[in-house]
PDB file of N, CA, C and O in Angstrom:
ATOM      1  N   MET A   1     -20.722 -14.429  16.241  1.00  0.00           N
ATOM      2  CA  MET A   1     -20.633 -13.886  14.900  1.00  0.00           C
ATOM      3  C   MET A   1     -19.437 -14.503  14.184  1.00  0.00           C
ATOM      4  O   MET A   1     -18.302 -14.376  14.643  1.00  0.00           O
ATOM      5  N   ALA A   2     -19.676 -15.143  13.108  1.00  0.00           N
ATOM      6  CA  ALA A   2     -18.620 -15.792  12.343  1.00  0.00           C
ATOM      7  C   ALA A   2     -17.987 -14.789  11.383  1.00  0.00           C
ATOM      8  O   ALA A   2     -18.675 -14.070  10.658  1.00  0.00           O
ATOM      9  N   ARG A   3     -16.697 -14.763  11.399  1.00  0.00           N
ATOM     10  CA  ARG A   3     -15.973 -13.873  10.495  1.00  0.00           C
ATOM     11  C   ARG A   3     -15.426 -14.693   9.348  1.00  0.00           C
ATOM     12  O   ARG A   3     -15.242 -15.906   9.457  1.00  0.00           O
ATOM     13  N   ASN A   4     -15.175 -14.022   8.271  1.00  0.00           N
ATOM     14  CA  ASN A   4     -14.594 -14.693   7.118  1.00  0.00           C
ATOM     15  C   ASN A   4     -13.078 -14.579   7.228  1.00  0.00           C
ATOM     16  O   ASN A   4     -12.476 -13.614   6.757  1.00  0.00           O
ATOM     17  N   TYR A   5     -12.479 -15.577   7.857  1.00  0.00           N
ATOM     18  CA  TYR A   5     -11.044 -15.552   8.097  1.00  0.00           C
ATOM     19  C   TYR A   5     -10.239 -15.853   6.832  1.00  0.00           C
ATOM     20  O   TYR A   5      -9.031 -15.620   6.797  1.00  0.00           O
ATOM     21  N   LEU A   6     -10.892 -16.361   5.808  1.00  0.00           N
ATOM     22  CA  LEU A   6     -10.198 -16.658   4.564  1.00  0.00           C
ATOM     23  C   LEU A   6      -9.683 -15.384   3.893  1.00  0.00           C
ATOM     24  O   LEU A   6      -8.624 -15.397   3.265  1.00  0.00           O
ATOM     25  N   VAL A   7     -10.428 -14.288   4.025  1.00  0.00           N
ATOM     26  CA  VAL A   7      -9.991 -13.001   3.482  1.00  0.00           C
ATOM     27  C   VAL A   7      -8.716 -12.546   4.178  1.00  0.00           C
ATOM     28  O   VAL A   7      -7.785 -12.070   3.528  1.00  0.00           O
ATOM     29  N   PHE A   8      -8.674 -12.692   5.506  1.00  0.00           N
ATOM     30  CA  PHE A   8      -7.476 -12.323   6.252  1.00  0.00           C
ATOM     31  C   PHE A   8      -6.287 -13.181   5.829  1.00  0.00           C
ATOM     32  O   PHE A   8      -5.158 -12.695   5.752  1.00  0.00           O
ATOM     33  N   PHE A   9      -6.545 -14.444   5.560  1.00  0.00           N
ATOM     34  CA  PHE A   9      -5.458 -15.333   5.166  1.00  0.00           C
ATOM     35  C   PHE A   9      -4.869 -14.921   3.816  1.00  0.00           C
ATOM     36  O   PHE A   9      -3.650 -14.920   3.647  1.00  0.00           O
ATOM     37  N   PHE A  10      -5.724 -14.572   2.863  1.00  0.00           N
ATOM     38  CA  PHE A  10      -5.218 -14.132   1.559  1.00  0.00           C
ATOM     39  C   PHE A  10      -4.469 -12.804   1.665  1.00  0.00           C
ATOM     40  O   PHE A  10      -3.490 -12.586   0.950  1.00  0.00           O
ATOM     41  N   ILE A  11      -4.920 -11.921   2.547  1.00  0.00           N
ATOM     42  CA  ILE A  11      -4.195 -10.668   2.773  1.00  0.00           C
ATOM     43  C   ILE A  11      -2.814 -10.951   3.358  1.00  0.00           C
ATOM     44  O   ILE A  11      -1.834 -10.310   2.980  1.00  0.00           O
ATOM     45  N   LEU A  12      -2.737 -11.903   4.273  1.00  0.00           N
ATOM     46  CA  LEU A  12      -1.436 -12.266   4.836  1.00  0.00           C
ATOM     47  C   LEU A  12      -0.524 -12.911   3.790  1.00  0.00           C
ATOM     48  O   LEU A  12       0.693 -12.738   3.842  1.00  0.00           O
ATOM     49  N   ILE A  13      -1.095 -13.641   2.855  1.00  0.00           N
ATOM     50  CA  ILE A  13      -0.293 -14.198   1.756  1.00  0.00           C
ATOM     51  C   ILE A  13       0.284 -13.068   0.906  1.00  0.00           C
ATOM     52  O   ILE A  13       1.446 -13.127   0.505  1.00  0.00           O
ATOM     53  N   LEU A  14      -0.521 -12.038   0.626  1.00  0.00           N
ATOM     54  CA  LEU A  14      -0.019 -10.879  -0.120  1.00  0.00           C
ATOM     55  C   LEU A  14       1.064 -10.136   0.651  1.00  0.00           C
ATOM     56  O   LEU A  14       2.060  -9.707   0.068  1.00  0.00           O
ATOM     57  N   VAL A  15       0.873  -9.983   1.949  1.00  0.00           N
ATOM     58  CA  VAL A  15       1.901  -9.339   2.784  1.00  0.00           C
ATOM     59  C   VAL A  15       3.194 -10.133   2.717  1.00  0.00           C
ATOM     60  O   VAL A  15       4.276  -9.556   2.610  1.00  0.00           O
ATOM     61  N   PHE A  16       3.086 -11.459   2.779  1.00  0.00           N
ATOM     62  CA  PHE A  16       4.281 -12.292   2.694  1.00  0.00           C
ATOM     63  C   PHE A  16       4.971 -12.154   1.341  1.00  0.00           C
ATOM     64  O   PHE A  16       6.199 -12.111   1.272  1.00  0.00           O
ATOM     65  N   ALA A  17       4.195 -12.085   0.276  1.00  0.00           N
ATOM     66  CA  ALA A  17       4.798 -11.951  -1.058  1.00  0.00           C
ATOM     67  C   ALA A  17       5.573 -10.647  -1.175  1.00  0.00           C
ATOM     68  O   ALA A  17       6.711 -10.644  -1.646  1.00  0.00           O
ATOM     69  N   PHE A  18       4.971  -9.540  -0.753  1.00  0.00           N
ATOM     70  CA  PHE A  18       5.676  -8.262  -0.820  1.00  0.00           C
ATOM     71  C   PHE A  18       6.879  -8.232   0.119  1.00  0.00           C
ATOM     72  O   PHE A  18       7.923  -7.672  -0.217  1.00  0.00           O
ATOM     73  N   THR A  19       6.728  -8.831   1.287  1.00  0.00           N
ATOM     74  CA  THR A  19       7.833  -8.869   2.244  1.00  0.00           C
ATOM     75  C   THR A  19       8.995  -9.669   1.705  1.00  0.00           C
ATOM     76  O   THR A  19      10.149  -9.271   1.864  1.00  0.00           O
ATOM     77  N   PHE A  20       8.708 -10.796   1.068  1.00  0.00           N
ATOM     78  CA  PHE A  20       9.783 -11.607   0.515  1.00  0.00           C
ATOM     79  C   PHE A  20      10.500 -10.878  -0.606  1.00  0.00           C
ATOM     80  O   PHE A  20      11.721 -10.977  -0.728  1.00  0.00           O
ATOM     81  N   VAL A  21       9.757 -10.146  -1.424  1.00  0.00           N
ATOM     82  CA  VAL A  21      10.391  -9.369  -2.496  1.00  0.00           C
ATOM     83  C   VAL A  21      11.292  -8.289  -1.895  1.00  0.00           C
ATOM     84  O   VAL A  21      12.403  -8.069  -2.375  1.00  0.00           O
ATOM     85  N   PHE A  22      10.819  -7.623  -0.856  1.00  0.00           N
ATOM     86  CA  PHE A  22      11.648  -6.603  -0.211  1.00  0.00           C
ATOM     87  C   PHE A  22      12.894  -7.217   0.422  1.00  0.00           C
ATOM     88  O   PHE A  22      13.975  -6.635   0.342  1.00  0.00           O
ATOM     89  N   CYS A  23      12.758  -8.376   1.047  1.00  0.00           N
ATOM     90  CA  CYS A  23      13.934  -8.970   1.676  1.00  0.00           C
ATOM     91  C   CYS A  23      14.921  -9.451   0.619  1.00  0.00           C
ATOM     92  O   CYS A  23      16.133  -9.341   0.808  1.00  0.00           O
ATOM     93  N   TRP A  24      14.417  -9.979  -0.485  1.00  0.00           N
ATOM     94  CA  TRP A  24      15.317 -10.427  -1.555  1.00  0.00           C
ATOM     95  C   TRP A  24      16.065  -9.248  -2.172  1.00  0.00           C
ATOM     96  O   TRP A  24      17.263  -9.343  -2.441  1.00  0.00           O
ATOM     97  N   GLN A  25      15.362  -8.137  -2.395  1.00  0.00           N
ATOM     98  CA  GLN A  25      16.018  -6.953  -2.944  1.00  0.00           C
ATOM     99  C   GLN A  25      17.012  -6.349  -1.946  1.00  0.00           C
ATOM    100  O   GLN A  25      18.057  -5.835  -2.344  1.00  0.00           O
ATOM    101  N   ALA A  26      16.691  -6.410  -0.672  1.00  0.00           N
ATOM    102  CA  ALA A  26      17.615  -5.894   0.343  1.00  0.00           C
ATOM    103  C   ALA A  26      18.899  -6.705   0.365  1.00  0.00           C
ATOM    104  O   ALA A  26      19.983  -6.150   0.549  1.00  0.00           O
ATOM    105  N   ILE A  27      18.786  -8.008   0.179  1.00  0.00           N
ATOM    106  CA  ILE A  27      19.970  -8.858   0.179  1.00  0.00           C
ATOM    107  C   ILE A  27      20.768  -8.668  -1.106  1.00  0.00           C
ATOM    108  O   ILE A  27      21.996  -8.597  -1.065  1.00  0.00           O
ATOM    109  N   GLN A  28      20.086  -8.584  -2.246  1.00  0.00           N
ATOM    110  CA  GLN A  28      20.784  -8.474  -3.529  1.00  0.00           C
ATOM    111  C   GLN A  28      21.428  -7.105  -3.727  1.00  0.00           C
ATOM    112  O   GLN A  28      22.556  -7.015  -4.210  1.00  0.00           O
ATOM    113  N   GLU A  29      20.717  -6.041  -3.357  1.00  0.00           N
ATOM    114  CA  GLU A  29      21.213  -4.689  -3.601  1.00  0.00           C
ATOM    115  C   GLU A  29      21.843  -4.034  -2.384  1.00  0.00           C
ATOM    116  O   GLU A  29      22.341  -2.912  -2.474  1.00  0.00           O
ATOM    117  N   LYS A  30      21.829  -4.720  -1.248  1.00  0.00           N
ATOM    118  CA  LYS A  30      22.342  -4.184   0.019  1.00  0.00           C
ATOM    119  C   LYS A  30      21.669  -2.852   0.343  1.00  0.00           C
ATOM    120  O   LYS A  30      22.333  -1.870   0.676  1.00  0.00           O
ATOM    121  N   ASN A  31      20.360  -2.836   0.241  1.00  0.00           N
ATOM    122  CA  ASN A  31      19.565  -1.636   0.471  1.00  0.00           C
ATOM    123  C   ASN A  31      18.935  -1.713   1.861  1.00  0.00           C
ATOM    124  O   ASN A  31      18.146  -2.614   2.143  1.00  0.00           O
ATOM    125  N   VAL A  32      19.290  -0.761   2.725  1.00  0.00           N
ATOM    126  CA  VAL A  32      18.821  -0.780   4.105  1.00  0.00           C
ATOM    127  C   VAL A  32      17.331  -0.439   4.189  1.00  0.00           C
ATOM    128  O   VAL A  32      16.638  -0.972   5.056  1.00  0.00           O
ATOM    129  N   LEU A  33      16.826   0.424   3.323  1.00  0.00           N
ATOM    130  CA  LEU A  33      15.407   0.774   3.337  1.00  0.00           C
ATOM    131  C   LEU A  33      14.553  -0.453   3.036  1.00  0.00           C
ATOM    132  O   LEU A  33      13.561  -0.697   3.724  1.00  0.00           O
ATOM    133  N   TYR A  34      14.921  -1.221   2.029  1.00  0.00           N
ATOM    134  CA  TYR A  34      14.183  -2.443   1.716  1.00  0.00           C
ATOM    135  C   TYR A  34      14.298  -3.455   2.861  1.00  0.00           C
ATOM    136  O   TYR A  34      13.350  -4.184   3.152  1.00  0.00           O
ATOM    137  N   GLY A  35      15.452  -3.490   3.496  1.00  0.00           N
ATOM    138  CA  GLY A  35      15.636  -4.392   4.634  1.00  0.00           C
ATOM    139  C   GLY A  35      14.736  -4.028   5.796  1.00  0.00           C
ATOM    140  O   GLY A  35      14.170  -4.901   6.454  1.00  0.00           O
ATOM    141  N   THR A  36      14.605  -2.737   6.044  1.00  0.00           N
ATOM    142  CA  THR A  36      13.714  -2.282   7.109  1.00  0.00           C
ATOM    143  C   THR A  36      12.261  -2.597   6.782  1.00  0.00           C
ATOM    144  O   THR A  36      11.506  -3.023   7.656  1.00  0.00           O
ATOM    145  N   LEU A  37      11.864  -2.392   5.527  1.00  0.00           N
ATOM    146  CA  LEU A  37      10.500  -2.734   5.120  1.00  0.00           C
ATOM    147  C   LEU A  37      10.254  -4.227   5.231  1.00  0.00           C
ATOM    148  O   LEU A  37       9.150  -4.649   5.576  1.00  0.00           O
ATOM    149  N   ALA A  38      11.259  -5.025   4.946  1.00  0.00           N
ATOM    150  CA  ALA A  38      11.109  -6.478   5.071  1.00  0.00           C
ATOM    151  C   ALA A  38      10.925  -6.884   6.532  1.00  0.00           C
ATOM    152  O   ALA A  38      10.080  -7.726   6.838  1.00  0.00           O
ATOM    153  N   VAL A  39      11.697  -6.302   7.421  1.00  0.00           N
ATOM    154  CA  VAL A  39      11.548  -6.621   8.849  1.00  0.00           C
ATOM    155  C   VAL A  39      10.168  -6.212   9.345  1.00  0.00           C
ATOM    156  O   VAL A  39       9.518  -6.960  10.076  1.00  0.00           O
ATOM    157  N   LEU A  40       9.722  -5.027   8.947  1.00  0.00           N
ATOM    158  CA  LEU A  40       8.379  -4.585   9.345  1.00  0.00           C
ATOM    159  C   LEU A  40       7.300  -5.499   8.776  1.00  0.00           C
ATOM    160  O   LEU A  40       6.317  -5.791   9.457  1.00  0.00           O
ATOM    161  N   GLY A  41       7.469  -5.951   7.547  1.00  0.00           N
ATOM    162  CA  GLY A  41       6.512  -6.871   6.940  1.00  0.00           C
ATOM    163  C   GLY A  41       6.469  -8.212   7.651  1.00  0.00           C
ATOM    164  O   GLY A  41       5.394  -8.766   7.880  1.00  0.00           O
ATOM    165  N   TYR A  42       7.649  -8.739   8.003  1.00  0.00           N
ATOM    166  CA  TYR A  42       7.684 -10.008   8.722  1.00  0.00           C
ATOM    167  C   TYR A  42       7.036  -9.878  10.093  1.00  0.00           C
ATOM    168  O   TYR A  42       6.261 -10.745  10.497  1.00  0.00           O
ATOM    169  N   LEU A  43       7.347  -8.804  10.810  1.00  0.00           N
ATOM    170  CA  LEU A  43       6.753  -8.611  12.129  1.00  0.00           C
ATOM    171  C   LEU A  43       5.241  -8.420  12.042  1.00  0.00           C
ATOM    172  O   LEU A  43       4.495  -8.955  12.862  1.00  0.00           O
ATOM    173  N   THR A  44       4.794  -7.658  11.050  1.00  0.00           N
ATOM    174  CA  THR A  44       3.354  -7.471  10.854  1.00  0.00           C
ATOM    175  C   THR A  44       2.667  -8.793  10.551  1.00  0.00           C
ATOM    176  O   THR A  44       1.603  -9.083  11.099  1.00  0.00           O
ATOM    177  N   GLY A  45       3.260  -9.583   9.695  1.00  0.00           N
ATOM    178  CA  GLY A  45       2.689 -10.885   9.361  1.00  0.00           C
ATOM    179  C   GLY A  45       2.645 -11.828  10.554  1.00  0.00           C
ATOM    180  O   GLY A  45       1.660 -12.540  10.751  1.00  0.00           O
ATOM    181  N   LEU A  46       3.717 -11.833  11.357  1.00  0.00           N
ATOM    182  CA  LEU A  46       3.752 -12.690  12.537  1.00  0.00           C
ATOM    183  C   LEU A  46       2.691 -12.301  13.553  1.00  0.00           C
ATOM    184  O   LEU A  46       1.935 -13.144  14.037  1.00  0.00           O
ATOM    185  N   ILE A  47       2.645 -11.024  13.866  1.00  0.00           N
ATOM    186  CA  ILE A  47       1.698 -10.554  14.880  1.00  0.00           C
ATOM    187  C   ILE A  47       0.259 -10.736  14.411  1.00  0.00           C
ATOM    188  O   ILE A  47      -0.590 -11.211  15.166  1.00  0.00           O
ATOM    189  N   ALA A  48      -0.011 -10.361  13.173  1.00  0.00           N
ATOM    190  CA  ALA A  48      -1.380 -10.474  12.649  1.00  0.00           C
ATOM    191  C   ALA A  48      -1.828 -11.931  12.577  1.00  0.00           C
ATOM    192  O   ALA A  48      -2.967 -12.244  12.922  1.00  0.00           O
ATOM    193  N   SER A  49      -0.954 -12.815  12.137  1.00  0.00           N
ATOM    194  CA  SER A  49      -1.357 -14.217  12.033  1.00  0.00           C
ATOM    195  C   SER A  49      -1.583 -14.843  13.403  1.00  0.00           C
ATOM    196  O   SER A  49      -2.474 -15.677  13.560  1.00  0.00           O
ATOM    197  N   LEU A  50      -0.796 -14.455  14.385  1.00  0.00           N
ATOM    198  CA  LEU A  50      -1.023 -14.977  15.731  1.00  0.00           C
ATOM    199  C   LEU A  50      -2.336 -14.471  16.318  1.00  0.00           C
ATOM    200  O   LEU A  50      -3.106 -15.244  16.888  1.00  0.00           O
ATOM    201  N   VAL A  51      -2.585 -13.179  16.177  1.00  0.00           N
ATOM    202  CA  VAL A  51      -3.812 -12.604  16.731  1.00  0.00           C
ATOM    203  C   VAL A  51      -5.042 -13.194  16.049  1.00  0.00           C
ATOM    204  O   VAL A  51      -5.988 -13.602  16.723  1.00  0.00           O
ATOM    205  N   ILE A  52      -5.037 -13.242  14.733  1.00  0.00           N
ATOM    206  CA  ILE A  52      -6.185 -13.767  14.003  1.00  0.00           C
ATOM    207  C   ILE A  52      -6.327 -15.275  14.241  1.00  0.00           C
ATOM    208  O   ILE A  52      -7.445 -15.786  14.302  1.00  0.00           O
ATOM    209  N   GLY A  53      -5.214 -15.983  14.374  1.00  0.00           N
ATOM    210  CA  GLY A  53      -5.268 -17.408  14.665  1.00  0.00           C
ATOM    211  C   GLY A  53      -5.897 -17.697  16.018  1.00  0.00           C
ATOM    212  O   GLY A  53      -6.702 -18.619  16.146  1.00  0.00           O
ATOM    213  N   PHE A  54      -5.532 -16.911  17.035  1.00  0.00           N
ATOM    214  CA  PHE A  54      -6.146 -17.091  18.350  1.00  0.00           C
ATOM    215  C   PHE A  54      -7.625 -16.736  18.333  1.00  0.00           C
ATOM    216  O   PHE A  54      -8.427 -17.391  18.998  1.00  0.00           O
ATOM    217  N   GLN A  55      -7.993 -15.708  17.582  1.00  0.00           N
ATOM    218  CA  GLN A  55      -9.411 -15.364  17.474  1.00  0.00           C
ATOM    219  C   GLN A  55     -10.190 -16.460  16.758  1.00  0.00           C
ATOM    220  O   GLN A  55     -11.309 -16.785  17.156  1.00  0.00           O
ATOM    221  N   ALA A  56      -9.614 -17.028  15.714  1.00  0.00           N
ATOM    222  CA  ALA A  56     -10.292 -18.095  14.986  1.00  0.00           C
ATOM    223  C   ALA A  56     -10.432 -19.340  15.850  1.00  0.00           C
ATOM    224  O   ALA A  56     -11.448 -20.031  15.790  1.00  0.00           O
ATOM    225  N   ARG A  57      -9.412 -19.625  16.654  1.00  0.00           N
ATOM    226  CA  ARG A  57      -9.497 -20.782  17.541  1.00  0.00           C
ATOM    227  C   ARG A  57     -10.543 -20.564  18.630  1.00  0.00           C
ATOM    228  O   ARG A  57     -11.246 -21.494  19.025  1.00  0.00           O
ATOM    229  N   GLU A  58     -10.638 -19.325  19.109  1.00  0.00           N
ATOM    230  CA  GLU A  58     -11.619 -19.003  20.139  1.00  0.00           C
ATOM    231  C   GLU A  58     -13.042 -19.156  19.626  1.00  0.00           C
ATOM    232  O   GLU A  58     -13.932 -19.575  20.367  1.00  0.00           O
ATOM    233  N   GLU A  59     -13.261 -18.817  18.351  1.00  0.00           N
ATOM    234  CA  GLU A  59     -14.583 -18.952  17.748  1.00  0.00           C
ATOM    235  C   GLU A  59     -14.789 -20.337  17.147  1.00  0.00           C
ATOM    236  O   GLU A  59     -15.757 -20.581  16.427  1.00  0.00           O
ATOM    237  N   SER A  60     -13.873 -21.229  17.454  1.00  0.00           N
ATOM    238  CA  SER A  60     -13.874 -22.609  16.962  1.00  0.00           C
ATOM    239  C   SER A  60     -13.954 -22.689  15.438  1.00  0.00           C
ATOM    240  O   SER A  60     -14.654 -23.533  14.878  1.00  0.00           O
ATOM    241  N   GLY A  61     -13.226 -21.797  14.791  1.00  0.00           N
ATOM    242  CA  GLY A  61     -13.104 -21.865  13.335  1.00  0.00           C
ATOM    243  C   GLY A  61     -12.039 -22.877  12.953  1.00  0.00           C
ATOM    244  O   GLY A  61     -11.147 -23.171  13.749  1.00  0.00           O
ATOM    245  N   SER A  62     -12.122 -23.399  11.771  1.00  0.00           N
ATOM    246  CA  SER A  62     -11.166 -24.427  11.357  1.00  0.00           C
ATOM    247  C   SER A  62      -9.917 -23.849  10.709  1.00  0.00           C
ATOM    248  O   SER A  62      -8.962 -24.581  10.447  1.00  0.00           O
ATOM    249  N   LEU A  63      -9.911 -22.556  10.449  1.00  0.00           N
ATOM    250  CA  LEU A  63      -8.747 -21.963   9.778  1.00  0.00           C
ATOM    251  C   LEU A  63      -7.610 -21.601  10.732  1.00  0.00           C
ATOM    252  O   LEU A  63      -6.560 -21.141  10.283  1.00  0.00           O
ATOM    253  N   PHE A  64      -7.797 -21.798  12.043  1.00  0.00           N
ATOM    254  CA  PHE A  64      -6.730 -21.432  12.958  1.00  0.00           C
ATOM    255  C   PHE A  64      -5.482 -22.270  12.714  1.00  0.00           C
ATOM    256  O   PHE A  64      -4.373 -21.807  12.979  1.00  0.00           O
ATOM    257  N   VAL A  65      -5.638 -23.488  12.216  1.00  0.00           N
ATOM    258  CA  VAL A  65      -4.489 -24.332  11.895  1.00  0.00           C
ATOM    259  C   VAL A  65      -3.676 -23.701  10.760  1.00  0.00           C
ATOM    260  O   VAL A  65      -2.446 -23.743  10.778  1.00  0.00           O
ATOM    261  N   TRP A  66      -4.360 -23.122   9.782  1.00  0.00           N
ATOM    262  CA  TRP A  66      -3.677 -22.463   8.674  1.00  0.00           C
ATOM    263  C   TRP A  66      -2.926 -21.222   9.150  1.00  0.00           C
ATOM    264  O   TRP A  66      -1.817 -20.954   8.687  1.00  0.00           O
ATOM    265  N   PHE A  67      -3.516 -20.471  10.060  1.00  0.00           N
ATOM    266  CA  PHE A  67      -2.849 -19.279  10.565  1.00  0.00           C
ATOM    267  C   PHE A  67      -1.616 -19.649  11.380  1.00  0.00           C
ATOM    268  O   PHE A  67      -0.590 -18.976  11.284  1.00  0.00           O
ATOM    269  N   PHE A  68      -1.700 -20.703  12.177  1.00  0.00           N
ATOM    270  CA  PHE A  68      -0.535 -21.115  12.942  1.00  0.00           C
ATOM    271  C   PHE A  68       0.535 -21.730  12.032  1.00  0.00           C
ATOM    272  O   PHE A  68       1.729 -21.586  12.295  1.00  0.00           O
ATOM    273  N   GLY A  69       0.114 -22.407  10.977  1.00  0.00           N
ATOM    274  CA  GLY A  69       1.075 -22.895   9.982  1.00  0.00           C
ATOM    275  C   GLY A  69       1.769 -21.746   9.268  1.00  0.00           C
ATOM    276  O   GLY A  69       2.970 -21.794   9.002  1.00  0.00           O
ATOM    277  N   TYR A  70       0.991 -20.709   8.960  1.00  0.00           N
ATOM    278  CA  TYR A  70       1.567 -19.509   8.345  1.00  0.00           C
ATOM    279  C   TYR A  70       2.567 -18.865   9.291  1.00  0.00           C
ATOM    280  O   TYR A  70       3.614 -18.382   8.858  1.00  0.00           O
ATOM    281  N   THR A  71       2.247 -18.854  10.592  1.00  0.00           N
ATOM    282  CA  THR A  71       3.166 -18.283  11.574  1.00  0.00           C
ATOM    283  C   THR A  71       4.481 -19.038  11.590  1.00  0.00           C
ATOM    284  O   THR A  71       5.546 -18.425  11.660  1.00  0.00           O
ATOM    285  N   ILE A  72       4.423 -20.345  11.527  1.00  0.00           N
ATOM    286  CA  ILE A  72       5.644 -21.156  11.516  1.00  0.00           C
ATOM    287  C   ILE A  72       6.441 -20.897  10.245  1.00  0.00           C
ATOM    288  O   ILE A  72       7.662 -20.746  10.297  1.00  0.00           O
ATOM    289  N   LEU A  73       5.761 -20.846   9.108  1.00  0.00           N
ATOM    290  CA  LEU A  73       6.443 -20.607   7.833  1.00  0.00           C
ATOM    291  C   LEU A  73       7.112 -19.240   7.800  1.00  0.00           C
ATOM    292  O   LEU A  73       8.271 -19.126   7.403  1.00  0.00           O
ATOM    293  N   ILE A  74       6.396 -18.210   8.212  1.00  0.00           N
ATOM    294  CA  ILE A  74       6.968 -16.874   8.157  1.00  0.00           C
ATOM    295  C   ILE A  74       8.072 -16.708   9.207  1.00  0.00           C
ATOM    296  O   ILE A  74       8.987 -15.905   9.018  1.00  0.00           O
ATOM    297  N   SER A  75       7.994 -17.457  10.305  1.00  0.00           N
ATOM    298  CA  SER A  75       9.067 -17.420  11.302  1.00  0.00           C
ATOM    299  C   SER A  75      10.350 -18.010  10.745  1.00  0.00           C
ATOM    300  O   SER A  75      11.440 -17.506  11.014  1.00  0.00           O
ATOM    301  N   ILE A  76      10.223 -19.072   9.973  1.00  0.00           N
ATOM    302  CA  ILE A  76      11.408 -19.679   9.353  1.00  0.00           C
ATOM    303  C   ILE A  76      12.053 -18.696   8.380  1.00  0.00           C
ATOM    304  O   ILE A  76      13.272 -18.523   8.391  1.00  0.00           O
ATOM    305  N   PHE A  77      11.249 -18.057   7.544  1.00  0.00           N
ATOM    306  CA  PHE A  77      11.799 -17.082   6.601  1.00  0.00           C
ATOM    307  C   PHE A  77      12.367 -15.863   7.320  1.00  0.00           C
ATOM    308  O   PHE A  77      13.364 -15.294   6.877  1.00  0.00           O
ATOM    309  N   PHE A  78      11.751 -15.463   8.412  1.00  0.00           N
ATOM    310  CA  PHE A  78      12.227 -14.301   9.166  1.00  0.00           C
ATOM    311  C   PHE A  78      13.593 -14.583   9.797  1.00  0.00           C
ATOM    312  O   PHE A  78      14.481 -13.731   9.755  1.00  0.00           O
ATOM    313  N   VAL A  79      13.763 -15.759  10.374  1.00  0.00           N
ATOM    314  CA  VAL A  79      15.054 -16.121  10.955  1.00  0.00           C
ATOM    315  C   VAL A  79      16.102 -16.230   9.856  1.00  0.00           C
ATOM    316  O   VAL A  79      17.238 -15.795  10.039  1.00  0.00           O
ATOM    317  N   TRP A  80      15.729 -16.810   8.709  1.00  0.00           N
ATOM    318  CA  TRP A  80      16.666 -16.886   7.581  1.00  0.00           C
ATOM    319  C   TRP A  80      17.092 -15.488   7.149  1.00  0.00           C
ATOM    320  O   TRP A  80      18.275 -15.237   6.917  1.00  0.00           O
ATOM    321  N   TYR A  81      16.120 -14.575   7.043  1.00  0.00           N
ATOM    322  CA  TYR A  81      16.449 -13.226   6.609  1.00  0.00           C
ATOM    323  C   TYR A  81      17.314 -12.511   7.646  1.00  0.00           C
ATOM    324  O   TYR A  81      18.254 -11.807   7.278  1.00  0.00           O
ATOM    325  N   LEU A  82      17.015 -12.676   8.918  1.00  0.00           N
ATOM    326  CA  LEU A  82      17.819 -12.014   9.950  1.00  0.00           C
ATOM    327  C   LEU A  82      19.252 -12.502   9.942  1.00  0.00           C
ATOM    328  O   LEU A  82      20.175 -11.702  10.097  1.00  0.00           O
ATOM    329  N   THR A  83      19.462 -13.804   9.765  1.00  0.00           N
ATOM    330  CA  THR A  83      20.832 -14.306   9.743  1.00  0.00           C
ATOM    331  C   THR A  83      21.546 -13.893   8.460  1.00  0.00           C
ATOM    332  O   THR A  83      22.708 -13.490   8.494  1.00  0.00           O
ATOM    333  N   ARG A  84      20.857 -13.991   7.341  1.00  0.00           N
ATOM    334  CA  ARG A  84      21.476 -13.617   6.054  1.00  0.00           C
ATOM    335  C   ARG A  84      21.716 -12.109   5.970  1.00  0.00           C
ATOM    336  O   ARG A  84      22.809 -11.666   5.616  1.00  0.00           O
ATOM    337  N   GLY A  85      20.695 -11.332   6.297  1.00  0.00           N
ATOM    338  CA  GLY A  85      20.828  -9.877   6.245  1.00  0.00           C
ATOM    339  C   GLY A  85      21.774  -9.339   7.294  1.00  0.00           C
ATOM    340  O   GLY A  85      22.512  -8.388   7.038  1.00  0.00           O
ATOM    341  N   GLY A  86      21.760  -9.934   8.468  1.00  0.00           N
ATOM    342  CA  GLY A  86      22.652  -9.491   9.530  1.00  0.00           C
ATOM    343  C   GLY A  86      24.106  -9.701   9.196  1.00  0.00           C
ATOM    344  O   GLY A  86      24.941  -8.842   9.482  1.00  0.00           O
ATOM    345  N   SER A  87      24.425 -10.841   8.589  1.00  0.00           N
ATOM    346  CA  SER A  87      25.810 -11.076   8.184  1.00  0.00           C
ATOM    347  C   SER A  87      26.186 -10.224   6.971  1.00  0.00           C
ATOM    348  O   SER A  87      27.338  -9.812   6.839  1.00  0.00           O
ATOM    349  N   LEU A  88      25.230  -9.960   6.093  1.00  0.00           N
ATOM    350  CA  LEU A  88      25.513  -9.148   4.907  1.00  0.00           C
ATOM    351  C   LEU A  88      25.750  -7.686   5.276  1.00  0.00           C
ATOM    352  O   LEU A  88      26.684  -7.057   4.780  1.00  0.00           O
ATOM    353  N   PHE A  89      24.905  -7.155   6.146  1.00  0.00           N
ATOM    354  CA  PHE A  89      25.045  -5.756   6.562  1.00  0.00           C
ATOM    355  C   PHE A  89      26.014  -5.593   7.727  1.00  0.00           C
ATOM    356  O   PHE A  89      26.187  -4.492   8.251  1.00  0.00           O
ATOM    357  N   GLN A  90      26.640  -6.686   8.127  1.00  0.00           N
ATOM    358  CA  GLN A  90      27.644  -6.740   9.201  1.00  0.00           C
ATOM    359  C   GLN A  90      27.087  -6.208  10.512  1.00  0.00           C
ATOM    360  O   GLN A  90      27.719  -5.399  11.191  1.00  0.00           O
ATOM    361  N   PHE A  91      25.894  -6.678  10.856  1.00  0.00           N
ATOM    362  CA  PHE A  91      25.317  -6.360  12.171  1.00  0.00           C
ATOM    363  C   PHE A  91      25.907  -7.251  13.245  1.00  0.00           C
ATOM    364  O   PHE A  91      25.947  -6.875  14.416  1.00  0.00           O
ATOM    365  N   TRP A  92      26.366  -8.436  12.851  1.00  0.00           N
ATOM    366  CA  TRP A  92      26.918  -9.376  13.820  1.00  0.00           C
ATOM    367  C   TRP A  92      28.406  -9.104  13.972  1.00  0.00           C
ATOM    368  O   TRP A  92      29.043  -8.563  13.068  1.00  0.00           O
ATOM    369  N   ILE A  93      28.941  -9.473  15.086  1.00  0.00           N
ATOM    370  CA  ILE A  93      30.369  -9.276  15.331  1.00  0.00           C
ATOM    371  C   ILE A  93      31.148 -10.314  14.525  1.00  0.00           C
ATOM    372  O   ILE A  93      30.871 -11.508  14.637  1.00  0.00           O
ATOM    373  N   PRO A  94      32.116  -9.884  13.717  1.00  0.00           N
ATOM    374  CA  PRO A  94      32.864 -10.834  12.879  1.00  0.00           C
ATOM    375  C   PRO A  94      33.795 -11.714  13.675  1.00  0.00           C
ATOM    376  O   PRO A  94      34.486 -12.558  13.105  1.00  0.00           O
TER     377      PRO A  94
END
């Protein structure tokens, strides 16, 4: 049974957009609630893209490359946010 993985990809793009807005607001306003929502959004995007990417690869769909590319992109932004937010909220030892 072939699934329409393109719908999942667009949903993940929307998740990334909202997550990036939350992380930007958390950094600008030093808001811990927005920071927590950003971390949850990044983790949700990472896990969902990996799971859907493996399913697409298993069904020999061609969109698995896009899902793994999305995973790499969101991982880069997640590490950037963790280092920036961690130093801003002083989670790291000075």
